PyMOL Python script that loads the backbone (N, CA, C, O; Angstrom):
from pymol import cmd

cmd.read_pdbstr("""\
ATOM      1  N   MET A   1       0.634  -1.053   0.147  1.00  0.00           N
ATOM      2  CA  MET A   1       0.545   0.122   0.094  1.00  0.00           C
ATOM      3  C   MET A   1       0.878   1.589  -0.643  1.00  0.00           C
ATOM      4  O   MET A   1       1.558   1.405  -1.653  1.00  0.00           O
ATOM      5  N   VAL A   2       0.668   2.550  -0.473  1.00  0.00           N
ATOM      6  CA  VAL A   2       1.245   3.482  -0.965  1.00  0.00           C
ATOM      7  C   VAL A   2       0.946   4.289  -0.142  1.00  0.00           C
ATOM      8  O   VAL A   2      -0.050   4.890  -0.544  1.00  0.00           O
ATOM      9  N   ALA A   3       1.336   4.718   1.013  1.00  0.00           N
ATOM     10  CA  ALA A   3       0.599   6.237   1.447  1.00  0.00           C
ATOM     11  C   ALA A   3      -0.077   7.662   1.321  1.00  0.00           C
ATOM     12  O   ALA A   3       0.220   8.457   2.214  1.00  0.00           O
ATOM     13  N   THR A   4      -0.860   8.052   0.434  1.00  0.00           N
ATOM     14  CA  THR A   4      -1.598   9.332   0.411  1.00  0.00           C
ATOM     15  C   THR A   4      -1.585   9.965   0.956  1.00  0.00           C
ATOM     16  O   THR A   4      -0.656  10.744   1.172  1.00  0.00           O
ATOM     17  N   THR A   5      -2.607   9.929   1.430  1.00  0.00           N
ATOM     18  CA  THR A   5      -2.954  10.514   2.342  1.00  0.00           C
ATOM     19  C   THR A   5      -2.425  10.722   3.341  1.00  0.00           C
ATOM     20  O   THR A   5      -1.683   9.909   3.892  1.00  0.00           O
ATOM     21  N   PRO A   6      -2.931  12.809   4.141  1.00  0.00           N
ATOM     22  CA  PRO A   6      -1.694  13.247   5.236  1.00  0.00           C
ATOM     23  C   PRO A   6      -2.095  12.135   6.755  1.00  0.00           C
ATOM     24  O   PRO A   6      -1.483  12.693   7.666  1.00  0.00           O
ATOM     25  N   ALA A   7      -2.589  11.280   7.166  1.00  0.00           N
ATOM     26  CA  ALA A   7      -2.402  10.442   8.009  1.00  0.00           C
ATOM     27  C   ALA A   7      -1.664   9.239   7.484  1.00  0.00           C
ATOM     28  O   ALA A   7      -0.668   8.840   8.087  1.00  0.00           O
ATOM     29  N   GLU A   8      -2.199   8.495   6.131  1.00  0.00           N
ATOM     30  CA  GLU A   8      -1.410   7.534   6.140  1.00  0.00           C
ATOM     31  C   GLU A   8      -0.396   7.927   5.970  1.00  0.00           C
ATOM     32  O   GLU A   8       0.216   6.885   6.204  1.00  0.00           O
ATOM     33  N   LEU A   9       0.770   9.024   5.607  1.00  0.00           N
ATOM     34  CA  LEU A   9       2.203   9.337   5.493  1.00  0.00           C
ATOM     35  C   LEU A   9       2.064   9.535   7.027  1.00  0.00           C
ATOM     36  O   LEU A   9       2.436   8.375   7.204  1.00  0.00           O
ATOM     37  N   ILE A  10       1.863   9.966   8.251  1.00  0.00           N
ATOM     38  CA  ILE A  10       2.503  10.318   9.028  1.00  0.00           C
ATOM     39  C   ILE A  10       2.510   9.026  10.071  1.00  0.00           C
ATOM     40  O   ILE A  10       3.363   8.931  10.954  1.00  0.00           O
ATOM     41  N   ILE A  11       1.026   7.632   9.784  1.00  0.00           N
ATOM     42  CA  ILE A  11       1.423   6.438  10.124  1.00  0.00           C
ATOM     43  C   ILE A  11       2.533   6.249   9.544  1.00  0.00           C
ATOM     44  O   ILE A  11       3.567   6.168  10.208  1.00  0.00           O
ATOM     45  N   GLU A  12       2.530   6.148   8.263  1.00  0.00           N
ATOM     46  CA  GLU A  12       3.842   5.257   7.659  1.00  0.00           C
ATOM     47  C   GLU A  12       5.631   5.867   8.134  1.00  0.00           C
ATOM     48  O   GLU A  12       6.651   5.271   7.788  1.00  0.00           O
ATOM     49  N   TYR A  13       5.608   6.999   8.872  1.00  0.00           N
ATOM     50  CA  TYR A  13       6.384   7.432   8.823  1.00  0.00           C
ATOM     51  C   TYR A  13       6.899   7.459  10.445  1.00  0.00           C
ATOM     52  O   TYR A  13       8.018   7.891  10.720  1.00  0.00           O
ATOM     53  N   ILE A  14       6.012   6.977  11.442  1.00  0.00           N
ATOM     54  CA  ILE A  14       5.987   6.811  12.987  1.00  0.00           C
ATOM     55  C   ILE A  14       6.508   4.938  12.743  1.00  0.00           C
ATOM     56  O   ILE A  14       7.382   4.341  13.372  1.00  0.00           O
ATOM     57  N   ARG A  15       5.583   4.376  11.587  1.00  0.00           N
ATOM     58  CA  ARG A  15       6.178   2.377  12.038  1.00  0.00           C
ATOM     59  C   ARG A  15       7.376   2.837  11.285  1.00  0.00           C
ATOM     60  O   ARG A  15       7.803   1.684  11.222  1.00  0.00           O
ATOM     61  N   THR A  16       8.192   3.448  10.726  1.00  0.00           N
ATOM     62  CA  THR A  16       9.182   3.247  10.194  1.00  0.00           C
ATOM     63  C   THR A  16      10.068   3.969   9.818  1.00  0.00           C
ATOM     64  O   THR A  16      10.892   3.665   8.956  1.00  0.00           O
ATOM     65  N   GLY A  17       9.989   5.437  10.656  1.00  0.00           N
ATOM     66  CA  GLY A  17      11.465   6.161  11.305  1.00  0.00           C
ATOM     67  C   GLY A  17      11.106   6.736  12.381  1.00  0.00           C
ATOM     68  O   GLY A  17      11.472   7.717  13.029  1.00  0.00           O
ATOM     69  N   VAL A  18      10.437   6.062  12.443  1.00  0.00           N
ATOM     70  CA  VAL A  18      10.154   5.834  14.565  1.00  0.00           C
ATOM     71  C   VAL A  18      10.691   4.890  15.126  1.00  0.00           C
ATOM     72  O   VAL A  18      11.841   4.661  15.502  1.00  0.00           O
ATOM     73  N   LEU A  19       9.052   3.957  15.171  1.00  0.00           N
ATOM     74  CA  LEU A  19       9.184   2.186  16.148  1.00  0.00           C
ATOM     75  C   LEU A  19      10.220   1.642  15.044  1.00  0.00           C
ATOM     76  O   LEU A  19      11.004   0.808  15.497  1.00  0.00           O
ATOM     77  N   ARG A  20      10.406   2.021  13.387  1.00  0.00           N
ATOM     78  CA  ARG A  20      11.196   1.593  13.026  1.00  0.00           C
ATOM     79  C   ARG A  20      10.903   0.335  12.787  1.00  0.00           C
ATOM     80  O   ARG A  20      11.913  -0.289  12.461  1.00  0.00           O
ATOM     81  N   ASP A  21       9.026  -0.916  12.835  1.00  0.00           N
ATOM     82  CA  ASP A  21       9.039  -1.795  12.677  1.00  0.00           C
ATOM     83  C   ASP A  21       8.141  -1.773  11.933  1.00  0.00           C
ATOM     84  O   ASP A  21       7.215  -1.164  12.467  1.00  0.00           O
ATOM     85  N   SER A  22       7.854  -2.155  10.830  1.00  0.00           N
ATOM     86  CA  SER A  22       6.854  -1.694   9.639  1.00  0.00           C
ATOM     87  C   SER A  22       5.674  -3.320   9.869  1.00  0.00           C
ATOM     88  O   SER A  22       5.071  -4.004   9.042  1.00  0.00           O
ATOM     89  N   ASP A  23       5.748  -3.368  10.822  1.00  0.00           N
ATOM     90  CA  ASP A  23       4.768  -4.539  11.366  1.00  0.00           C
ATOM     91  C   ASP A  23       4.222  -4.013  12.806  1.00  0.00           C
ATOM     92  O   ASP A  23       3.590  -4.843  13.459  1.00  0.00           O
ATOM     93  N   ALA A  24       4.394  -2.785  13.339  1.00  0.00           N
ATOM     94  CA  ALA A  24       3.389  -2.086  14.419  1.00  0.00           C
ATOM     95  C   ALA A  24       2.405  -1.799  14.080  1.00  0.00           C
ATOM     96  O   ALA A  24       2.163  -1.335  12.965  1.00  0.00           O
ATOM     97  N   GLU A  25       1.357  -2.069  15.230  1.00  0.00           N
ATOM     98  CA  GLU A  25       0.412  -1.966  14.373  1.00  0.00           C
ATOM     99  C   GLU A  25      -0.075  -0.544  14.596  1.00  0.00           C
ATOM    100  O   GLU A  25      -0.144  -0.360  15.811  1.00  0.00           O
ATOM    101  N   VAL A  26      -0.522   0.772  13.766  1.00  0.00           N
ATOM    102  CA  VAL A  26      -0.579   1.954  14.765  1.00  0.00           C
ATOM    103  C   VAL A  26      -1.784   2.470  13.636  1.00  0.00           C
ATOM    104  O   VAL A  26      -1.740   2.085  12.468  1.00  0.00           O
ATOM    105  N   GLY A  27      -2.477   3.062  13.961  1.00  0.00           N
ATOM    106  CA  GLY A  27      -4.081   3.620  13.302  1.00  0.00           C
ATOM    107  C   GLY A  27      -3.561   5.022  13.868  1.00  0.00           C
ATOM    108  O   GLY A  27      -2.699   5.431  14.646  1.00  0.00           O
ATOM    109  N   LEU A  28      -4.935   5.712  12.740  1.00  0.00           N
ATOM    110  CA  LEU A  28      -5.356   7.085  13.847  1.00  0.00           C
ATOM    111  C   LEU A  28      -5.614   7.271  14.737  1.00  0.00           C
ATOM    112  O   LEU A  28      -5.460   8.400  15.202  1.00  0.00           O
ATOM    113  N   ASP A  29      -6.197   6.159  15.520  1.00  0.00           N
ATOM    114  CA  ASP A  29      -6.164   6.420  17.189  1.00  0.00           C
ATOM    115  C   ASP A  29      -5.734   5.510  17.243  1.00  0.00           C
ATOM    116  O   ASP A  29      -6.513   4.719  16.711  1.00  0.00           O
ATOM    117  N   THR A  30      -4.380   4.730  17.783  1.00  0.00           N
ATOM    118  CA  THR A  30      -3.593   4.151  18.321  1.00  0.00           C
ATOM    119  C   THR A  30      -2.921   5.088  19.430  1.00  0.00           C
ATOM    120  O   THR A  30      -2.395   6.086  18.937  1.00  0.00           O
ATOM    121  N   PRO A  31      -2.841   5.000  20.584  1.00  0.00           N
ATOM    122  CA  PRO A  31      -2.642   5.890  21.539  1.00  0.00           C
ATOM    123  C   PRO A  31      -1.009   5.010  21.545  1.00  0.00           C
ATOM    124  O   PRO A  31      -0.584   3.878  21.777  1.00  0.00           O
ATOM    125  N   LEU A  32      -0.299   6.829  20.987  1.00  0.00           N
ATOM    126  CA  LEU A  32       1.474   6.332  21.009  1.00  0.00           C
ATOM    127  C   LEU A  32       2.219   6.717  21.991  1.00  0.00           C
ATOM    128  O   LEU A  32       3.318   6.373  22.425  1.00  0.00           O
ATOM    129  N   VAL A  33       1.093   7.831  22.396  1.00  0.00           N
ATOM    130  CA  VAL A  33       2.582   8.877  24.317  1.00  0.00           C
ATOM    131  C   VAL A  33       2.118   7.946  25.012  1.00  0.00           C
ATOM    132  O   VAL A  33       2.690   6.916  25.365  1.00  0.00           O
ATOM    133  N   SER A  34       0.339   8.525  25.372  1.00  0.00           N
ATOM    134  CA  SER A  34      -0.119   7.183  26.476  1.00  0.00           C
ATOM    135  C   SER A  34      -0.106   5.931  27.039  1.00  0.00           C
ATOM    136  O   SER A  34      -0.379   5.348  28.088  1.00  0.00           O
ATOM    137  N   SER A  35       0.552   5.645  25.318  1.00  0.00           N
ATOM    138  CA  SER A  35       0.971   3.895  26.091  1.00  0.00           C
ATOM    139  C   SER A  35       2.432   3.191  26.177  1.00  0.00           C
ATOM    140  O   SER A  35       2.662   2.060  26.605  1.00  0.00           O
ATOM    141  N   GLY A  36       3.469   4.239  25.612  1.00  0.00           N
ATOM    142  CA  GLY A  36       4.351   4.622  25.809  1.00  0.00           C
ATOM    143  C   GLY A  36       5.041   3.910  24.809  1.00  0.00           C
ATOM    144  O   GLY A  36       6.197   3.608  25.109  1.00  0.00           O
ATOM    145  N   LEU A  37       4.422   3.374  23.100  1.00  0.00           N
ATOM    146  CA  LEU A  37       4.568   3.267  22.206  1.00  0.00           C
ATOM    147  C   LEU A  37       6.238   4.317  21.113  1.00  0.00           C
ATOM    148  O   LEU A  37       7.269   4.219  20.448  1.00  0.00           O
ATOM    149  N   ILE A  38       5.379   5.053  21.659  1.00  0.00           N
ATOM    150  CA  ILE A  38       7.026   6.571  21.543  1.00  0.00           C
ATOM    151  C   ILE A  38       7.098   7.002  22.570  1.00  0.00           C
ATOM    152  O   ILE A  38       6.170   6.876  23.370  1.00  0.00           O
ATOM    153  N   ASP A  39       8.545   7.827  22.946  1.00  0.00           N
ATOM    154  CA  ASP A  39       8.280   9.046  23.878  1.00  0.00           C
ATOM    155  C   ASP A  39       8.465  10.094  23.674  1.00  0.00           C
ATOM    156  O   ASP A  39       8.187  10.530  22.558  1.00  0.00           O
ATOM    157  N   SER A  40       9.027  10.960  24.694  1.00  0.00           N
ATOM    158  CA  SER A  40       8.198  12.962  23.971  1.00  0.00           C
ATOM    159  C   SER A  40       9.265  12.495  23.538  1.00  0.00           C
ATOM    160  O   SER A  40       9.063  11.437  24.134  1.00  0.00           O
ATOM    161  N   PHE A  41      10.405  12.281  22.948  1.00  0.00           N
ATOM    162  CA  PHE A  41      12.015  12.413  22.747  1.00  0.00           C
ATOM    163  C   PHE A  41      11.694  12.301  20.909  1.00  0.00           C
ATOM    164  O   PHE A  41      12.338  12.879  20.034  1.00  0.00           O
ATOM    165  N   ALA A  42      10.691  11.518  20.750  1.00  0.00           N
ATOM    166  CA  ALA A  42      10.124  11.081  19.156  1.00  0.00           C
ATOM    167  C   ALA A  42       9.369  12.488  18.748  1.00  0.00           C
ATOM    168  O   ALA A  42       9.602  12.968  17.639  1.00  0.00           O
ATOM    169  N   LEU A  43       8.647  13.013  19.472  1.00  0.00           N
ATOM    170  CA  LEU A  43       7.430  13.682  19.191  1.00  0.00           C
ATOM    171  C   LEU A  43       8.366  15.316  18.297  1.00  0.00           C
ATOM    172  O   LEU A  43       8.125  15.920  17.252  1.00  0.00           O
ATOM    173  N   VAL A  44       9.216  15.453  19.157  1.00  0.00           N
ATOM    174  CA  VAL A  44      10.161  16.559  18.352  1.00  0.00           C
ATOM    175  C   VAL A  44      10.343  16.631  16.695  1.00  0.00           C
ATOM    176  O   VAL A  44      10.153  17.644  16.022  1.00  0.00           O
ATOM    177  N   ASP A  45      10.759  15.314  16.186  1.00  0.00           N
ATOM    178  CA  ASP A  45      10.828  14.774  14.964  1.00  0.00           C
ATOM    179  C   ASP A  45       9.387  14.778  14.322  1.00  0.00           C
ATOM    180  O   ASP A  45       9.028  15.232  13.236  1.00  0.00           O
ATOM    181  N   ILE A  46       8.458  13.959  15.594  1.00  0.00           N
ATOM    182  CA  ILE A  46       7.392  13.243  14.587  1.00  0.00           C
ATOM    183  C   ILE A  46       6.669  14.916  14.611  1.00  0.00           C
ATOM    184  O   ILE A  46       5.974  15.071  13.606  1.00  0.00           O
ATOM    185  N   LEU A  47       6.678  15.432  14.991  1.00  0.00           N
ATOM    186  CA  LEU A  47       6.029  17.121  14.560  1.00  0.00           C
ATOM    187  C   LEU A  47       6.775  17.818  13.632  1.00  0.00           C
ATOM    188  O   LEU A  47       6.621  19.022  13.426  1.00  0.00           O
ATOM    189  N   ALA A  48       7.788  16.936  12.914  1.00  0.00           N
ATOM    190  CA  ALA A  48       8.260  17.831  12.706  1.00  0.00           C
ATOM    191  C   ALA A  48       8.114  17.379  10.720  1.00  0.00           C
ATOM    192  O   ALA A  48       8.490  17.993   9.721  1.00  0.00           O
ATOM    193  N   GLU A  49       7.444  16.141  10.891  1.00  0.00           N
ATOM    194  CA  GLU A  49       7.166  15.642  10.135  1.00  0.00           C
ATOM    195  C   GLU A  49       5.411  16.101   9.726  1.00  0.00           C
ATOM    196  O   GLU A  49       4.828  16.465   8.704  1.00  0.00           O
ATOM    197  N   VAL A  50       5.086  15.879  10.936  1.00  0.00           N
ATOM    198  CA  VAL A  50       3.661  16.789  10.515  1.00  0.00           C
ATOM    199  C   VAL A  50       3.875  17.742   9.749  1.00  0.00           C
ATOM    200  O   VAL A  50       3.178  17.872   8.743  1.00  0.00           O
ATOM    201  N   GLU A  51       4.995  18.720  10.078  1.00  0.00           N
ATOM    202  CA  GLU A  51       4.582  19.762   9.278  1.00  0.00           C
ATOM    203  C   GLU A  51       4.810  19.764   7.447  1.00  0.00           C
ATOM    204  O   GLU A  51       4.297  20.453   6.566  1.00  0.00           O
ATOM    205  N   ASP A  52       5.766  18.712   7.419  1.00  0.00           N
ATOM    206  CA  ASP A  52       6.157  18.477   6.264  1.00  0.00           C
ATOM    207  C   ASP A  52       4.850  17.817   5.994  1.00  0.00           C
ATOM    208  O   ASP A  52       3.973  18.678   6.056  1.00  0.00           O
ATOM    209  N   VAL A  53       4.452  16.865   5.771  1.00  0.00           N
ATOM    210  CA  VAL A  53       3.312  16.835   5.078  1.00  0.00           C
ATOM    211  C   VAL A  53       1.706  17.558   5.218  1.00  0.00           C
ATOM    212  O   VAL A  53       0.714  17.437   4.498  1.00  0.00           O
ATOM    213  N   THR A  54       1.926  18.288   6.378  1.00  0.00           N
ATOM    214  CA  THR A  54       0.756  19.745   6.656  1.00  0.00           C
ATOM    215  C   THR A  54       1.068  20.421   5.714  1.00  0.00           C
ATOM    216  O   THR A  54       0.107  20.617   4.970  1.00  0.00           O
ATOM    217  N   GLY A  55       2.107  20.941   5.347  1.00  0.00           N
ATOM    218  CA  GLY A  55       2.493  22.127   5.041  1.00  0.00           C
ATOM    219  C   GLY A  55       2.827  23.253   5.496  1.00  0.00           C
ATOM    220  O   GLY A  55       3.475  24.061   4.831  1.00  0.00           O
ATOM    221  N   LEU A  56       2.216  23.569   7.333  1.00  0.00           N
ATOM    222  CA  LEU A  56       1.688  23.875   8.164  1.00  0.00           C
ATOM    223  C   LEU A  56       3.557  24.255   9.469  1.00  0.00           C
ATOM    224  O   LEU A  56       4.328  23.381   9.867  1.00  0.00           O
ATOM    225  N   ARG A  57       3.637  25.500   9.693  1.00  0.00           N
ATOM    226  CA  ARG A  57       3.967  25.783  10.128  1.00  0.00           C
ATOM    227  C   ARG A  57       3.408  25.597  11.717  1.00  0.00           C
ATOM    228  O   ARG A  57       2.480  26.353  12.002  1.00  0.00           O
ATOM    229  N   ILE A  58       3.933  24.543  12.942  1.00  0.00           N
ATOM    230  CA  ILE A  58       3.396  24.419  14.258  1.00  0.00           C
ATOM    231  C   ILE A  58       3.994  25.038  15.251  1.00  0.00           C
ATOM    232  O   ILE A  58       4.989  24.433  15.650  1.00  0.00           O
ATOM    233  N   PRO A  59       3.808  25.809  15.681  1.00  0.00           N
ATOM    234  CA  PRO A  59       4.498  26.680  17.761  1.00  0.00           C
ATOM    235  C   PRO A  59       4.670  25.245  18.479  1.00  0.00           C
ATOM    236  O   PRO A  59       3.698  24.739  19.040  1.00  0.00           O
ATOM    237  N   ALA A  60       6.171  24.469  18.450  1.00  0.00           N
ATOM    238  CA  ALA A  60       6.189  24.061  19.685  1.00  0.00           C
ATOM    239  C   ALA A  60       6.203  23.782  20.961  1.00  0.00           C
ATOM    240  O   ALA A  60       6.176  22.709  21.563  1.00  0.00           O
ATOM    241  N   ASN A  61       6.240  24.638  21.232  1.00  0.00           N
ATOM    242  CA  ASN A  61       6.088  25.541  22.568  1.00  0.00           C
ATOM    243  C   ASN A  61       4.287  25.258  22.997  1.00  0.00           C
ATOM    244  O   ASN A  61       3.818  24.966  24.097  1.00  0.00           O
ATOM    245  N   LYS A  62       3.446  25.514  21.446  1.00  0.00           N
ATOM    246  CA  LYS A  62       1.939  25.562  21.767  1.00  0.00           C
ATOM    247  C   LYS A  62       1.641  23.524  22.025  1.00  0.00           C
ATOM    248  O   LYS A  62       0.849  23.069  22.851  1.00  0.00           O
ATOM    249  N   VAL A  63       2.226  22.951  21.390  1.00  0.00           N
ATOM    250  CA  VAL A  63       2.126  21.431  21.620  1.00  0.00           C
ATOM    251  C   VAL A  63       2.127  21.117  22.912  1.00  0.00           C
ATOM    252  O   VAL A  63       2.695  21.938  23.633  1.00  0.00           O
ATOM    253  N   ALA A  64       1.404  19.653  23.723  1.00  0.00           N
ATOM    254  CA  ALA A  64       1.569  19.906  24.830  1.00  0.00           C
ATOM    255  C   ALA A  64       1.880  17.607  24.137  1.00  0.00           C
ATOM    256  O   ALA A  64       1.560  17.167  23.032  1.00  0.00           O
ATOM    257  N   PRO A  65       2.289  17.104  24.860  1.00  0.00           N
ATOM    258  CA  PRO A  65       2.348  16.160  24.412  1.00  0.00           C
ATOM    259  C   PRO A  65       1.367  14.936  24.267  1.00  0.00           C
ATOM    260  O   PRO A  65       1.778  13.934  23.681  1.00  0.00           O
ATOM    261  N   ARG A  66      -0.713  14.998  25.092  1.00  0.00           N
ATOM    262  CA  ARG A  66      -1.236  15.017  24.574  1.00  0.00           C
ATOM    263  C   ARG A  66      -2.057  14.845  23.481  1.00  0.00           C
ATOM    264  O   ARG A  66      -2.782  13.952  23.043  1.00  0.00           O
ATOM    265  N   ASP A  67      -1.725  15.986  23.162  1.00  0.00           N
ATOM    266  CA  ASP A  67      -2.000  17.099  21.375  1.00  0.00           C
ATOM    267  C   ASP A  67      -1.956  16.089  20.778  1.00  0.00           C
ATOM    268  O   ASP A  67      -2.943  15.787  20.107  1.00  0.00           O
ATOM    269  N   MET A  68      -0.432  14.923  20.814  1.00  0.00           N
ATOM    270  CA  MET A  68      -0.075  14.113  19.805  1.00  0.00           C
ATOM    271  C   MET A  68       0.043  12.444  19.609  1.00  0.00           C
ATOM    272  O   MET A  68       0.645  11.687  18.847  1.00  0.00           O
ATOM    273  N   ASP A  69      -0.832  12.325  20.678  1.00  0.00           N
ATOM    274  CA  ASP A  69      -1.238  10.792  21.532  1.00  0.00           C
ATOM    275  C   ASP A  69      -1.328  10.263  20.697  1.00  0.00           C
ATOM    276  O   ASP A  69      -0.675   9.226  20.806  1.00  0.00           O
ATOM    277  N   THR A  70      -2.128  10.394  19.172  1.00  0.00           N
ATOM    278  CA  THR A  70      -2.863   9.997  18.333  1.00  0.00           C
ATOM    279  C   THR A  70      -2.050  10.307  17.006  1.00  0.00           C
ATOM    280  O   THR A  70      -0.958  10.858  17.150  1.00  0.00           O
ATOM    281  N   VAL A  71      -2.631   9.900  15.305  1.00  0.00           N
ATOM    282  CA  VAL A  71      -2.249  10.310  14.869  1.00  0.00           C
ATOM    283  C   VAL A  71      -3.402  11.757  14.127  1.00  0.00           C
ATOM    284  O   VAL A  71      -3.252  12.653  13.297  1.00  0.00           O
ATOM    285  N   ALA A  72      -4.347  11.342  14.888  1.00  0.00           N
ATOM    286  CA  ALA A  72      -5.553  12.264  14.700  1.00  0.00           C
ATOM    287  C   ALA A  72      -6.329  13.635  15.541  1.00  0.00           C
ATOM    288  O   ALA A  72      -7.300  14.365  15.343  1.00  0.00           O
ATOM    289  N   LEU A  73      -5.044  13.443  16.787  1.00  0.00           N
ATOM    290  CA  LEU A  73      -4.564  14.190  17.942  1.00  0.00           C
ATOM    291  C   LEU A  73      -3.645  15.656  16.923  1.00  0.00           C
ATOM    292  O   LEU A  73      -3.835  16.859  17.100  1.00  0.00           O
ATOM    293  N   MET A  74      -2.681  15.014  15.903  1.00  0.00           N
ATOM    294  CA  MET A  74      -1.726  15.425  15.567  1.00  0.00           C
ATOM    295  C   MET A  74      -1.725  15.735  14.671  1.00  0.00           C
ATOM    296  O   MET A  74      -0.701  16.316  14.311  1.00  0.00           O
ATOM    297  N   LEU A  75      -3.031  15.550  13.516  1.00  0.00           N
ATOM    298  CA  LEU A  75      -3.276  16.303  12.554  1.00  0.00           C
ATOM    299  C   LEU A  75      -4.766  17.063  12.585  1.00  0.00           C
ATOM    300  O   LEU A  75      -5.125  17.630  11.553  1.00  0.00           O
ATOM    301  N   ALA A  76      -5.864  17.084  14.065  1.00  0.00           N
ATOM    302  CA  ALA A  76      -5.589  17.800  13.991  1.00  0.00           C
ATOM    303  C   ALA A  76      -5.597  19.074  15.445  1.00  0.00           C
ATOM    304  O   ALA A  76      -6.581  19.597  15.970  1.00  0.00           O
ATOM    305  N   THR A  77      -4.335  19.237  15.724  1.00  0.00           N
ATOM    306  CA  THR A  77      -3.598  20.115  16.550  1.00  0.00           C
ATOM    307  C   THR A  77      -2.958  20.973  15.265  1.00  0.00           C
ATOM    308  O   THR A  77      -2.864  22.193  15.401  1.00  0.00           O
ATOM    309  N   ALA A  78      -2.466  20.274  13.872  1.00  0.00           N
ATOM    310  CA  ALA A  78      -1.882  21.083  13.844  1.00  0.00           C
ATOM    311  C   ALA A  78      -2.099  21.768  12.725  1.00  0.00           C
ATOM    312  O   ALA A  78      -1.218  22.331  12.075  1.00  0.00           O
ATOM    313  N   LYS A  79      -3.664  21.735  12.377  1.00  0.00           N
ATOM    314  CA  LYS A  79      -4.999  22.314  11.284  1.00  0.00           C
ATOM    315  C   LYS A  79      -5.881  23.127  13.225  1.00  0.00           C
ATOM    316  O   LYS A  79      -7.031  23.500  12.994  1.00  0.00           O
ATOM    317  N   ARG A  80      -5.565  23.304  14.412  1.00  0.00           N
ATOM    318  CA  ARG A  80      -5.978  24.259  15.102  1.00  0.00           C
ATOM    319  C   ARG A  80      -5.000  25.428  15.485  1.00  0.00           C
ATOM    320  O   ARG A  80      -5.290  26.501  16.015  1.00  0.00           O
ATOM    321  N   LEU A  81      -3.481  24.852  14.994  1.00  0.00           N
ATOM    322  CA  LEU A  81      -2.490  25.802  15.611  1.00  0.00           C
ATOM    323  C   LEU A  81      -1.683  26.627  14.780  1.00  0.00           C
ATOM    324  O   LEU A  81      -1.152  27.720  14.977  1.00  0.00           O
ATOM    325  N   GLY A  82      -1.737  25.184  12.959  1.00  0.00           N
ATOM    326  CA  GLY A  82      -0.962  25.318  12.010  1.00  0.00           C
ATOM    327  C   GLY A  82      -0.793  26.830  12.217  1.00  0.00           C
ATOM    328  O   GLY A  82      -1.309  27.514  13.101  1.00  0.00           O
ATOM    329  N   ARG A  83       0.305  27.348  10.902  1.00  0.00           N
ATOM    330  CA  ARG A  83       0.064  28.710  10.292  1.00  0.00           C
ATOM    331  C   ARG A  83       0.095  28.318   8.823  1.00  0.00           C
ATOM    332  O   ARG A  83       0.380  27.120   8.846  1.00  0.00           O
ATOM    333  N   SER A  84      -0.037  28.666   7.657  1.00  0.00           N
ATOM    334  CA  SER A  84       0.541  28.383   6.376  1.00  0.00           C
ATOM    335  C   SER A  84       1.741  29.129   6.580  1.00  0.00           C
ATOM    336  O   SER A  84       1.988  30.239   7.053  1.00  0.00           O
ATOM    337  N   ARG A  85       2.817  27.649   5.792  1.00  0.00           N
ATOM    338  CA  ARG A  85       4.142  28.596   5.761  1.00  0.00           C
ATOM    339  C   ARG A  85       4.782  29.328   5.454  1.00  0.00           C
ATOM    340  O   ARG A  85       5.857  29.498   6.031  1.00  0.00           O
ATOM    341  N   GLN A  86       4.264  30.323   4.067  1.00  0.00           N
ATOM    342  CA  GLN A  86       4.134  31.706   3.647  1.00  0.00           C
ATOM    343  C   GLN A  86       3.472  32.516   4.478  1.00  0.00           C
ATOM    344  O   GLN A  86       4.391  33.145   5.004  1.00  0.00           O
ATOM    345  N   GLU A  87       2.392  32.941   4.975  1.00  0.00           N
ATOM    346  CA  GLU A  87       2.967  34.164   6.428  1.00  0.00           C
ATOM    347  C   GLU A  87       3.776  34.074   6.812  1.00  0.00           C
ATOM    348  O   GLU A  87       4.120  34.839   7.712  1.00  0.00           O
TER     349      GLU A  87
END
""", "prot")
cmd.dss("prot")
cmd.show_as("cartoon", "prot")
cmd.util.cbc("prot")
cmd.orient("prot")
């Protein structure tokens, strides 16, 4: 399967770039931080990937770990806090 949507691209990045286990079960609503699947150090890399995928600049100082617990929350946070990179 080729990832094409923002959610699919982020899930693929988490599975292969963060977890390094392409067989890991990661879905739109999979708890990542609260389950211990990823740690707070990985969130910086994931936030950068969310910015790349969405084309938005997201102020890291306004993002809490709970905002990044699932891919759905990541995308909602990007939509809520993100600003166009052209601004």
